[in-house]
N, C-alpha and C positions, 0 to 999 in steps of 0.2 A: 852339637844341639842349637836348637830355636828355640825361642821363646814363645809362648800361646800370647802373653800377653805385658805388657810391658810394666803393668801397675804391681809393686812390690807385695802386696797383700794377695794378689792373684795368680803371680806368677805361676807359672809350671815350666818343665823341659821335656822336649821328645825331639825326638829323631827324623826329621825327614830328607827324602833321598830326592838328589836331585833328578828334576824333571816331575816332582809333585805339584802339584795346584793346589791355588788355597785363595779364599779371598780375605783379604787383609784390609781393614777397618781405622780409619783415623781421622783427625781432625787437621786437615794441612794449611802452613801458613797463607799460604798463596792457591787460588784456585784461578787457571787460565789465567795465569799472571798478575790475578787481582786478590789485593789482600781478603782475608777469609774475615769481614770483620763480625761476621753474622755465627761463625764460629761454625759451620754448616760439614758434618760429617761425610767422608767418604767413602764408599765401597768399591774396592777394585777386585778383579780379578788377576791372581799373580802365579807368577812359574819362580821356582828356589831351582838354581840353576849354576852353574861354576863362577859364577860373580857376584850372587848371592850372598846375605853374609849379617850376623847380628852384631853389631858393635857399640864401641863408646867412645861418644863424641869430647873433646879437650873440655866440653860445659857437664862432662859429668852423666849424658843424658843416652841411655839404651836406644838405639836406633837399627829399623832392619831396612836394606838394601834390597831390592827383589826387579824382577822383570815386569812390568804393568802391560798386561795383556791386551787390555783396554784402550792404552795409548801407547803400544807399540816402543816400547822406550825401559831405561832403568829410571827408580825414585827410590826417594828415602824416605820413610815414614817414622816419626817418633810418637809416643804416645798410641801404639795402636795395639788390635787385639786378630787375632788370623783363627781365621776357620776352617777346617780342611774341608775340601769338596770330598763328595763319595760318602 
């Protein structure tokens, strides 16, 4: 199961097969190793694969680990929203 949104009021669950591409949007703490002081939202093309997962941090936050197709590496997003492609 994968969350479409981190927001408890909007939380919906759905199955996403490995190999599914989607767009994830969120406000990261840092962008290009600099503090995101303007709270800029990013939109990333992503892939759900064997290493992708939704999990809970020790602080109780729901986060998504995904493969970032734009940056060619794994990222973790909190306060995220997923939009399926296609």
